N, C-alpha and C positions, 0 to 999 in steps of 0.2 A: 476381471472387475465386474461386479454386479451392476445391474441397471440402477439399483438404489444408491450405491456408493457414487456412481457417476452423477446422479442428480444432486448429491450433497456437495459436489466439488464445482467450483466456478472460477471465473476470472474477474478481477476488479481493476478498473483503471481510475485513478484519482488524480485530480489536478488541485493542488492546494495553493491558495493565494493569500497574501498578507505579508507580514514580516517573517518569512520562512527560510530565507537564505542567510548564511553567516551566523546562525543561532543554534547549530547542531541538529537541525531538523533531520537531515539525511541519516546521521549516525543513530539518532533516537529511533527513526523509522526502521532502520536496519535491525536494531536490537529487538524492537517490537515484533517485526516480521519473523525473525529467527525464533523468538519465544513462542510465536503462534504456529510455527512449523509451516510457514508459507514460502513459496518460491517466486522469484521475479526480480525486480530492481527498483531502486529509487534514484532519481537524478535531479539536479537543478536545471531549470529551463532558462534560456537567454532573457526572457521577459521578467524574471524574478520569481516565478512560480516554482513549485516542486511537483514533480510527477512521480507517482508510484504505480507500477503495474505488478499485480500479485495474483498468484493462483494457489488454491488450496481448498480447505473445507469452507463452505458458505458461512458457517458459524464463526470461524476464525477470521474470515475476510470482513464480516460485519464488525468484529471487535477492532480490527485494524482501522476500518472506516471511522468508528467512534473515536478511536485514539487520534486520528488525523484531524478531527474537529478541534482538538485541544493542542496537540503537538507538545514539544518539550516546554518547560517553564519559561524559557527566554523568547519563545516564538509568540507571535500574535496572528492567529488564523482568522482571516476575514471571510473566506469562502472555500468550500470543498465541493468540487464537481465529481459526481460518481457515475461511472458507466459500467454496468454489469454485462458480462457475456459468458459464453460457454467455456469450460475448461479445455485447454489445448494440450497441456503437458509439455509446453515449449521450454520450461525452465527446470533446472535440476537443483538450484539453490537460490539464495537471495543475495543480491549484490548492490553495492553502491557504484553508480556509474559517473 
């Protein structure tokens, strides 16, 4: 892997708040991540938020973050917290947990 392609890959941790559980958010996030060729996972948190951890191209991660601000039609997203970090290669595919 070249230094350039390493720079283009990243890890993104999102916490999405609002009406985001019981509205198909995880399944929509899964479809979106698969379409963007990202690896990682999405899961519901006990406090009612949804967490997404994804790795892949920075450009595709930015598209996932933009999608997360909207979510599926039945969701109401109040807040999205984003934390960017270095690509780790921890994941081989994207999963719903």
